[in-house]
C-alpha positions in Angstrom: 237.3 13.1 203.5 240.7 11.7 204.5 243.8 13.5 203.3 245.8 10.3 203.4 245.6 8.1 200.3 245.8 4.3 200.7 249.6 4.0 200.1 250.6 6.0 203.2 248.0 4.2 205.3 249.6 0.9 204.4 253.1 2.5 204.9 252.2 3.6 208.5 250.5 0.3 209.3 253.7 -1.6 208.8 255.9 0.7 210.8 257.6 -0.9 213.8 257.8 2.2 216.0 259.1 1.1 219.4 258.5 4.3 221.3 260.0 4.6 224.8 258.9 7.0 227.6 262.1 8.1 229.3 260.7 10.6 231.8 257.5 11.0 233.8 257.3 13.3 236.8 256.2 16.5 238.5 258.7 19.4 238.5 258.5 22.5 240.6 260.5 25.7 241.3 263.1 26.6 238.7 264.2 23.8 236.4 265.4 23.1 232.9 266.3 20.2 230.7 268.4 20.6 227.6 269.6 18.4 224.8 272.3 19.1 222.2 270.3 17.1 219.6 271.9 15.4 216.7 270.9 11.9 217.4 268.6 9.7 215.3 265.8 10.0 217.8 262.4 11.6 217.2 261.4 13.2 220.5 258.2 14.5 222.1 257.4 16.3 225.4 253.8 16.2 226.8 252.8 18.7 229.5 250.3 16.8 231.6 249.6 19.7 234.0 250.9 23.2 234.6 253.0 25.0 232.0 256.5 24.9 230.6 258.6 26.7 227.9 260.5 25.5 224.9 263.7 27.3 223.9 265.2 26.9 220.4 268.8 28.1 219.7 267.7 30.1 216.6 264.6 31.7 218.1 264.6 34.9 220.1 261.3 34.1 221.8 260.6 30.9 223.8 257.3 29.0 223.2 254.9 28.6 226.1 253.3 25.3 226.6 250.1 24.6 228.6 248.5 21.4 229.9 247.7 19.1 227.0 250.3 20.7 224.6 252.8 18.5 222.9 256.3 19.6 221.7 257.4 17.4 218.8 261.0 17.2 217.5 261.1 15.1 214.3 264.9 15.4 213.8 266.1 15.7 217.5 266.9 19.4 217.1 268.8 21.0 220.0 266.5 22.7 222.5 265.9 23.5 226.1 262.8 22.8 228.1 262.2 24.9 231.3 259.8 26.2 233.9 260.2 29.9 232.9 260.5 32.1 229.8 264.1 32.7 230.9 266.1 29.5 231.4 267.2 29.0 235.0 271.0 28.8 235.5 271.1 25.4 237.2 269.7 22.3 235.4 267.2 20.3 237.4 268.2 16.9 238.7 265.4 14.8 237.3 266.9 11.4 237.9 264.4 10.7 240.7 261.2 12.4 239.6 258.3 13.1 241.9 255.0 11.4 240.9 252.6 13.2 238.7 250.2 15.3 240.7 247.9 17.8 239.0 247.2 19.4 242.4 250.9 20.1 243.0 252.7 23.2 241.9 254.9 23.2 238.8 254.5 21.1 235.8 253.8 17.4 235.2 255.8 16.1 232.2 255.8 13.0 230.1 258.7 12.7 227.6 259.4 10.0 225.1 261.4 9.2 221.9 261.5 6.7 219.2 264.3 5.8 216.7 263.0 5.4 213.2 265.3 3.9 210.6 266.8 6.5 208.3 265.0 5.2 205.2 261.6 5.6 207.0 262.5 9.1 208.2 263.3 10.1 204.6 260.0 9.0 203.3 257.9 10.3 206.2 259.6 13.1 208.1 262.2 14.6 205.8 260.3 17.9 205.2 259.0 18.3 208.8 260.3 21.4 210.6 262.7 21.0 213.5 260.0 21.8 216.1 256.2 21.5 216.1 253.9 22.6 218.9 250.6 20.6 218.8 247.7 22.2 220.8 244.8 19.7 220.8 242.2 22.5 221.1 243.4 23.8 217.7 244.0 20.4 216.0 241.8 18.5 213.5 242.5 15.4 215.6 242.1 17.3 218.9 239.4 15.1 220.4 241.2 11.9 219.9 244.5 13.4 221.1 242.9 14.8 224.3 241.4 11.4 225.0 244.7 9.7 224.5 246.5 12.3 226.7 244.0 11.8 229.5 244.6 8.0 229.3 248.4 8.4 229.3 248.3 10.9 232.2 246.1 8.6 234.3 248.3 5.6 233.5 251.4 7.5 234.4 250.0 8.2 237.9 249.6 4.5 238.6 252.0 2.1 240.3 250.7 -0.9 238.6 251.7 -3.9 236.5 252.9 -3.0 233.0 252.7 0.8 233.4 256.0 1.4 231.4 255.0 -1.0 228.6 251.6 0.5 228.3 252.9 4.1 228.2 255.4 3.0 225.5 252.6 1.6 223.3 250.3 4.6 223.9 253.3 6.7 222.8 253.3 4.8 219.5 249.7 5.8 219.1 250.4 9.4 220.0 253.2 9.6 217.4 250.7 8.4 214.7 248.2 11.1 215.8 250.9 13.7 215.6 251.7 12.6 212.0 248.0 12.8 211.2 247.8 16.3 212.7 250.8 17.5 210.7 249.6 16.1 207.4 246.1 17.5 207.8 247.7 20.9 208.1 250.2 20.4 205.2 250.2 17.1 203.2 253.4 18.1 201.5 255.4 17.7 204.8 255.6 14.0 203.9 257.7 13.3 200.8 255.5 10.4 200.1 252.3 12.5 200.2 254.0 15.3 198.2 254.6 12.8 195.4 251.1 11.5 195.5 249.5 14.9 195.7 251.3 16.3 192.6 249.2 15.8 189.4 252.4 15.3 187.3 254.1 12.8 189.6 251.0 10.9 190.8 250.6 8.5 187.8 254.2 7.4 187.9 254.4 7.1 191.7 251.1 5.2 192.0 252.1 2.8 189.2 255.4 2.1 191.0 253.8 1.6 194.4 251.3 -0.9 192.9 254.0 -2.8 191.1 257.3 -2.4 192.9 258.8 -5.6 191.6 258.8 -4.5 188.0 261.8 -2.9 186.3 261.7 0.8 187.1 263.8 3.5 185.6 263.6 7.3 185.6 262.8 7.1 181.9 259.8 4.8 182.5 258.4 6.9 185.3 258.9 10.1 183.3 257.0 8.5 180.4 254.0 7.8 182.7 254.2 11.4 183.9 254.3 12.6 180.2 257.5 14.5 180.9 261.1 14.4 179.7 263.6 12.5 181.9 265.3 15.7 183.1 262.1 17.6 183.8 260.6 14.7 185.7 263.7 14.1 187.7 264.0 17.8 188.6 260.4 18.1 189.6 260.5 14.9 191.6 263.6 15.8 193.5 262.3 19.3 194.3 259.0 18.2 195.6 260.0 14.9 197.3 263.5 15.9 198.5 265.1 12.8 197.1 265.8 11.7 193.5 263.3 9.3 191.9 265.4 6.1 192.0 266.4 6.8 195.6 262.6 6.9 196.3 262.1 3.7 194.5 264.9 1.9 196.4 263.7 3.4 199.7 260.1 2.2 199.2 261.3 -1.2 198.2 263.4 -1.5 201.4 260.4 -0.5 203.5 258.5 -3.3 201.7 261.4 -5.7 202.4 261.4 -5.0 206.1 257.8 -6.0 206.3 258.3 -9.2 204.3 261.4 -10.1 206.4 259.3 -9.9 209.6 258.1 -13.4 208.6 261.1 -15.4 209.9 260.4 -18.1 207.3 260.7 -15.7 204.3 263.1 -16.8 201.6 265.7 -14.1 201.0 265.6 -14.6 197.2 261.8 -14.4 197.1 261.9 -11.2 199.1 264.6 -9.8 196.8 262.5 -10.6 193.7 259.3 -9.1 195.2 261.2 -5.9 195.8 262.5 -5.7 192.2 265.9 -7.3 192.6 267.0 -10.1 190.3 269.8 -11.4 192.6 270.1 -11.9 196.3 273.5 -10.2 196.3 272.2 -7.0 194.8 269.3 -7.0 197.2 271.6 -7.4 200.3 273.8 -4.6 199.1 271.0 -2.2 198.6 269.3 -3.2 201.9 272.5 -2.6 203.8 273.1 0.8 202.2 269.6 2.1 202.8 268.5 0.4 206.0 271.9 0.4 207.6 272.0 -3.2 208.6 272.1 -6.5 206.7 268.6 -8.0 205.9 269.3 -10.9 208.2 269.3 -8.5 211.2 265.7 -7.6 210.7 264.4 -11.1 210.0 261.5 -12.0 212.3 
């Protein structure tokens, strides 16, 4: 039985991921890469062959990675990535990487990132830890991930038409499998799933998702949850990590982005389908939550 109810399936289906692989290569001897973090990127490192180590600033012990392991950083946390348990003094110049070669010494790496809009991260990744290690042999989606990793590794060794584009799109798929892996282990890592999994919040959240254009208030949602306004708001904020009406606005903007992908969509029609009675109010909310005017995301 799937742990993902239909609303999150639809949510994931309409995401525009745009992953980019920024490094593919074989590294040997002593090497390390490091990032100060703090950007809006979500990052992953895949060890195609050999082994490597992840070093987190607040951890006394590094984490060893083996072939097939994936290091996932939902919030671009600062970290170092190296050949040894003790970080070598000199960083490795990886601007001209050697081709992947599983017969060669060292480690073969494939690293990528994607930049999800802030409102998407809030609904999907807000409760994820700074660092996750995914080992396919211990994952509920291990078989699919292993097949995908083999495909990505083989593709990365080719010097053929469209390699970069293919790796980028396969990285989109890898990201979705990572999300599935994480939510199989703990559904409450997703604020959206946390709301849908709670017996007190579920009736209100489901009713809103099914009818986002209607007039929604905390009072109305609390009534559907058979709770007082203050009790509902407190429980919702504690479990979902954002207040109820911020969740409502964020979900509506995710819906709006999908509607605006149709370049012929009428702005007022989109506004009304998302629960706004005026185009001006919709534009203001869209800019606040998504970060750009709605015209910037029109298809």
